[in-house]
Phi, psi and omega in degrees: 000311178290340178298338178284350180237089187296342180277000182244133178231155172285123182265330183197141170260093184288322178197172178301337181249009181220117180236136179259130174246158182220151178161185177298147187307312183295324179290320178295320178295321177296317177297320178301318179295319180294313183287334175295316177297332181279355175114000177296131187271333185220127177233128177241122177268120181275142177269114173215175187255012181195164179268059182296154181062035176222169180293348177295341180269358183302317181297317179296321179296320179295319178296317179296320179300318181293331176285315183293339177298338183255007180264133178263121180263146181233164174298145178291142177245352180248127179297150176220164180240109178285149181286351180284315184252332182073017179243153179295139172238000000 
């Protein structure tokens, strides 16, 4: 069904009953109408400023990659606390 709307991609499989799609607003709305007709009971349109997690970000990712190729990374010298473990590293 989403294959009929090439500007929309699945961005995340949050759970078996929750899938996040991403794309241009009009394309996402079109996809919403299609999946609603197919029986989806609840659609929530998120307010954001970009089509993150979609192929629309490929150009930006390529530009960032070319910049990061010239960045020298070093070992951290300042401890930090990641939100995954909550312990100092």
